[in-house]
C-alpha positions in Angstrom: -9.5 -10.3 25.4 -9.2 -9.3 21.9 -11.9 -10.2 19.2 -11.6 -13.7 17.9 -11.6 -15.4 14.5 -15.0 -17.5 13.9 -13.1 -20.0 12.0 -9.8 -20.4 9.5 -9.6 -17.7 7.0 -11.0 -19.2 4.0 -9.8 -18.7 0.6 -12.6 -16.7 -1.7 -11.3 -16.3 -4.9 -8.2 -17.5 -6.8 -6.8 -15.3 -9.8 -4.2 -16.6 -12.6 -3.4 -14.0 -15.1 0.2 -12.9 -14.5 3.0 -14.8 -16.2 5.6 -14.1 -13.7 6.2 -13.5 -10.0 3.2 -10.7 -8.5 4.8 -8.0 -6.8 2.0 -6.3 -5.3 -1.6 -6.3 -4.4 -4.0 -3.6 -3.4 -8.2 -3.4 -2.5 -10.0 -0.6 -3.9 -12.3 1.6 -1.4 -15.3 -0.6 -2.3 -13.6 -3.9 -2.5 -15.4 -4.1 -6.0 -11.6 -4.4 -7.5 -8.1 -5.6 -6.8 -4.9 -4.5 -8.6 -2.2 -6.5 -8.8 1.6 -5.7 -10.1 4.2 -8.4 -11.6 7.3 -8.9 -12.8 5.8 -9.6 -16.4 5.5 -5.7 -16.7 2.0 -6.0 -16.4 -0.7 -4.3 -14.0 -3.8 -6.6 -13.8 -7.2 -5.2 -12.2 -9.5 -7.8 -11.1 -13.2 -7.8 -10.4 -14.4 -9.5 -7.3 -17.9 -10.2 -9.1 -17.8 -13.8 -10.1 -17.7 -14.5 -14.1 -16.1 -10.8 -14.6 -13.2 -10.2 -16.9 -10.0 -8.9 -15.7 -8.4 -5.9 -17.1 -4.5 -6.4 -18.1 -2.9 -2.8 -18.5 0.2 -2.6 -20.5 2.6 0.4 -20.6 5.3 -0.2 -18.4 8.5 -1.4 -20.2 9.8 -3.7 -17.3 8.7 -5.0 -14.0 6.0 -3.4 -12.1 7.0 -3.6 -8.6 4.3 -1.6 -6.7 0.6 -0.8 -7.3 -1.8 1.2 -4.9 -5.4 2.8 -5.4 -6.0 6.1 -4.4 -8.1 6.5 -1.3 -11.2 7.3 -3.6 -10.5 4.2 -5.5 -10.8 6.3 -8.9 -7.1 6.1 -9.6 -4.4 3.4 -9.8 -0.5 4.4 -9.0 2.3 1.8 -10.1 6.0 2.0 -10.0 8.6 0.2 -12.4 11.7 -1.1 -12.6 11.5 1.3 -15.8 12.0 3.8 -13.3 8.6 5.6 -14.1 5.3 6.0 -12.0 2.0 5.7 -13.9 -1.6 7.1 -12.7 -4.1 4.7 -14.5 -7.8 5.1 -14.5 -9.2 1.7 -13.7 -11.3 1.5 -16.5 -11.9 -0.7 -19.9 -9.7 2.0 -21.5 -6.8 1.6 -19.3 -5.6 5.4 -20.1 -2.7 6.4 -17.7 -0.4 9.3 -17.3 3.4 8.6 -16.9 6.3 10.3 -15.3 9.8 9.6 -14.7 9.8 9.7 -11.1 13.5 8.3 -10.4 16.8 7.5 -11.7 16.5 4.1 -10.7 13.9 1.0 -10.0 10.8 2.6 -8.2 9.8 -0.1 -5.3 7.4 2.1 -3.6 4.1 3.8 -4.3 1.6 5.2 -1.7 -0.9 7.8 -1.6 -1.5 10.2 1.4 -4.9 9.9 3.1 -6.5 12.7 1.5 -5.6 11.4 -1.9 -3.5 14.8 -2.7 0.1 13.7 -2.7 2.3 10.5 -3.6 5.3 9.4 -2.0 8.0 7.1 -4.1 10.5 5.2 -3.0 13.6 3.9 -5.4 17.1 1.8 -5.8 18.3 5.6 -6.3 18.2 5.6 -2.6 15.9 8.6 -2.7 12.2 9.0 -1.3 10.3 11.8 -3.1 7.0 13.5 -2.8 5.0 14.4 -5.6 1.1 16.1 -6.1 -1.2 13.9 -7.4 -2.7 16.8 -9.9 -0.3 17.3 -12.5 2.3 15.1 -10.8 4.2 18.2 -9.7 7.8 17.1 -7.9 7.6 18.8 -4.6 11.0 17.5 -2.9 13.2 14.7 -2.2 14.3 12.6 1.0 18.0 11.6 0.3 19.8 10.5 3.5 19.3 6.5 2.8 22.9 4.9 1.6 21.4 2.3 -0.5 18.2 0.9 -2.0 14.7 2.2 -0.7 12.2 -0.4 -0.5 9.5 1.2 0.8 7.8 4.7 2.1 4.4 5.4 3.5 2.6 8.5 5.0 1.1 8.2 7.9 -2.6 8.3 8.4 -2.6 12.1 9.3 -0.1 12.8 6.2 2.4 14.5 8.8 4.9 12.0 8.7 6.6 9.6 6.4 8.4 6.4 7.0 10.9 4.7 4.7 12.8 1.4 5.0 16.1 0.6 3.3 18.8 -1.8 2.3 20.7 0.1 4.6 19.4 -1.2 7.4 17.5 1.5 8.8 14.1 2.4 9.2 13.7 6.5 8.9 11.0 8.6 10.1 10.5 12.0 8.4 8.7 15.1 9.5 6.6 15.9 5.9 6.6 19.8 6.7 10.4 20.4 7.6 11.3 17.5 5.4 14.1 16.2 8.4 14.7 12.9 9.7 13.4 13.1 13.0 14.4 9.5 13.7 16.2 6.3 12.5 15.4 2.7 13.9 18.4 0.6 12.9 17.8 -2.9 11.7 21.0 -4.5 12.6 19.8 -8.1 11.8 19.4 -7.2 8.0 17.8 -5.3 5.3 14.2 -3.9 5.8 11.7 -5.0 3.0 8.5 -3.3 4.1 7.1 -1.0 6.6 3.7 0.3 7.5 1.9 2.5 9.8 -0.4 1.4 12.5 -3.8 3.0 11.7 -3.4 4.9 15.0 -0.4 6.5 13.4 1.4 5.8 16.6 3.4 3.0 15.6 5.1 1.1 12.3 5.5 -2.4 11.5 8.8 -3.4 10.0 9.3 -6.6 7.7 12.9 -8.0 7.6 15.0 -10.0 5.9 16.4 -11.7 9.1 12.7 -13.3 9.4 11.2 -10.7 11.7 8.5 -8.8 12.3 9.2 -5.5 14.5 6.5 -3.1 16.1 8.1 0.3 17.1 6.5 3.3 18.9 7.0 6.3 16.9 6.5 8.6 19.8 8.8 6.6 22.3 11.2 5.5 19.8 11.1 2.0 21.2 10.5 -1.7 20.1 7.0 -2.5 21.8 6.6 -6.3 20.0 9.3 -8.7 18.2 7.8 -11.3 16.2 10.2 -14.4 14.9 7.2 -16.9 13.5 8.7 -17.0 10.0 11.6 -19.3 8.9 12.4 -17.4 5.9 12.4 -13.6 4.5 9.6 -11.2 5.5 8.5 -9.7 2.3 5.4 -7.5 3.2 2.9 -6.8 6.0 -0.4 -5.1 6.6 -2.3 -3.7 9.5 -5.9 -4.8 9.7 -7.9 -1.4 9.8 -8.8 -2.2 13.8 -5.4 -2.0 14.3 -5.6 -5.3 16.3 -4.1 -7.9 14.0 -1.3 -7.6 11.5 -0.8 -10.4 8.3 2.5 -11.0 7.1 4.1 -12.7 4.0 7.4 -14.6 3.8 9.6 -16.5 1.3 8.9 -19.8 3.4 5.4 -19.6 1.5 3.4 -18.8 4.5 1.0 -16.1 5.4 0.5 -15.2 9.1 -1.9 -13.4 11.0 -0.6 -12.0 14.5 -2.9 -10.8 17.1 -1.1 -7.6 18.3 -3.4 -7.2 21.5 -2.1 -10.4 23.1 1.2 -10.5 21.3 1.0 -13.8 19.6 0.7 -15.9 16.3 -2.8 -16.7 15.3 -3.0 -18.5 12.1 -0.5 -19.9 9.8 -1.9 -19.7 6.5 -0.5 -22.4 3.2 -1.4 -21.4 -0.3 0.8 -20.3 -2.3 3.4 -22.5 -4.2 6.8 -20.8 -3.0 7.5 -17.4 -1.7 4.6 -15.3 -0.7 5.6 -11.7 -2.0 2.8 -9.1 -0.9 -0.2 -9.1 1.3 -2.8 -6.4 2.0 -6.0 -6.5 4.2 -9.2 -4.4 1.9 -10.1 -1.1 3.5 -12.9 -3.0 5.6 -10.6 -5.7 6.8 -13.1 -8.2 5.8 -10.6 -9.7 3.0 -6.9 -9.6 2.4 -5.2 -10.7 -0.6 -1.7 -12.0 -1.3 0.4 -12.5 -4.3 3.3 -15.1 -4.7 6.2 -16.1 -7.1 4.0 -18.9 -8.3 2.1 -16.1 -10.3 -1.2 -16.4 -8.7 -3.1 -13.8 -6.7 -5.5 -15.0 -3.9 -7.9 -13.4 -1.8 -8.7 -14.6 1.6 -11.9 -14.1 4.0 -10.6 -13.0 7.2 -14.1 -14.0 9.5 -13.0 -11.8 11.9 -15.9 -12.1 14.6 -17.8 -9.1 14.9 -19.6 -9.7 18.4 -17.4 -8.8 21.4 -18.6 -9.3 24.9 -17.0 -5.6 25.7 -18.4 -2.5 25.1 -15.2 -0.6 26.9 -12.2 0.7 24.9 -9.3 -1.7 24.6 -5.9 -1.0 25.4 -3.3 -2.9 23.8 -0.5 -4.5 25.8 2.8 -4.0 23.6 6.6 -5.2 24.5 6.0 -8.5 24.0 8.1 -11.0 21.7 6.9 -13.8 19.9 9.2 -17.0 18.5 6.5 -19.6 19.0 6.2 -19.2 22.7 4.5 -16.4 24.3 5.0 -13.0 26.0 8.3 -11.8 27.7 7.2 -8.6 29.0 4.3 -6.0 28.7 3.7 -2.0 28.7 0.4 -0.5 28.5 0.0 1.5 25.3 -3.0 3.3 23.6 -1.8 2.3 20.3 -4.5 1.4 18.1 -7.7 1.6 20.4 -10.4 -0.3 19.0 -13.6 1.3 19.8 -17.1 -0.8 19.8 -20.3 0.9 19.2 -22.8 0.1 22.0 -26.3 -1.3 21.3 -28.0 1.5 23.7 -27.3 4.8 21.5 -30.4 6.4 21.2 -32.2 7.0 17.7 -31.3 10.7 17.2 -27.3 9.8 17.4 -28.2 7.1 14.8 -29.7 9.6 12.7 -26.6 12.0 13.1 -24.6 9.0 12.3 -26.1 8.4 9.3 -26.2 11.7 8.4 -22.6 11.7 8.7 -22.3 8.8 6.5 -24.4 9.9 3.9 -22.5 13.5 3.7 -19.1 11.0 3.7 -20.4 9.2 0.7 -21.1 12.5 -1.1 -17.9 14.0 -0.5 -15.8 10.9 -1.3 -18.0 10.4 -4.7 -17.0 14.0 -5.6 -13.3 13.6 -5.0 -13.3 10.6 -6.9 -15.0 12.4 -10.1 -12.3 15.3 -9.5 -9.6 12.6 -9.6 -11.0 11.4 -12.7 -11.4 15.0 -14.4 -7.7 15.5 -13.3 -6.4 12.5 -14.8 -8.6 13.3 -18.0 -7.2 16.8 -18.0 -3.8 15.6 -17.8 -4.2 12.9 -20.5 -5.4 15.7 -22.7 -2.6 18.0 -21.9 -0.2 15.0 -23.0 -2.0 14.5 -26.2 -2.3 18.0 -27.0 1.5 18.2 -26.6 2.4 15.5 -28.8 0.2 17.1 -31.3 1.8 20.1 -31.4 5.2 18.4 -31.7 3.8 16.7 -34.6 2.5 19.6 -36.4 5.8 21.6 -35.5 7.5 18.5 -37.2 5.3 18.7 -40.4 5.9 22.6 -40.7 9.8 21.8 -40.7 9.6 19.2 -43.0 7.3 21.2 -45.5 9.9 24.1 -45.2 12.5 21.9 -45.5 11.2 20.4 -49.2 10.2 24.2 -50.1 13.8 25.1 -49.7 14.9 22.0 -51.6 12.6 23.0 -54.6 14.1 26.8 -54.2 17.5 25.5 -54.6 
């Protein structure tokens, strides 16, 4: 039996500041900040602390289609219809570096779990991989024959998955740079795709109103949900891997229980299409955005208590259309581990030391991110200064020549 919700997800915060439809939302690591992109060409950084002002970052010349915090939370990547990607430092100054990533609208940006790489997807039919440091282009994946709407790294960084308007979801090997499988979505375009936290399966949001879960090892369909009555725009896995939240043009958000293969909750909040949704890193909140220009933050109310201390095995292979299961096959996808209360103190001390070390390393990585970004900004400014100086010298030479003549 899966963990239950203590009560309905509840609306915690309600942000208004965008002047057009919200396209993307993402939480920082510590949940202190929430980023959102909009058709109004702005990136907003919202503070989760009450009575704290938001930051509006202006730089893109057209709609911001996607945003994502780096794993450390010290950088925010954004992609735009102006064909560029920007890397922002989410602070009061709002400094950013910009690079032309594609020849078409950039619809998706995603950091690898180690924060070293960035994958982008575009209307130019390509998926590109970059280094975060200096934004160096590494390689392009170009087998799609229509717009690529979404691209994601697997949790271990070995695979990349991409979703396209050519009605395919492609799985790529990052090392060999080859497409190792194509999942065909005959029902329509694919708007969004994401890896399960275990990395063994993917969820796909379709223009045919469906949500599908595929096994990337066996290359087969595990679950098929028909719970929305319009296009599904976005989805996000809960960190436990037991739940999936979806956003649709039918203006609703849905929470799916993947262990039991059923619809758990339907959430009404947006006045119009719900365009994007994302769980926080800890899974205790999720945020949604809509064409109503609003960003909403919801508390999941997941029950931390569970009677079972054993490892759970998810049962996949079901179809949900408002009824229930049609079949099951045992999979070890997204195993959900619970700590027992009988751990000895020595083990607790070890875990505490590991946590402290992890936090220290996270802080160091974050500071390196900021340092890298600062150096990159200084390099850009130096280049601009050199260009201006060169221009001044050329003008001075022209003036001297004119006087001589």
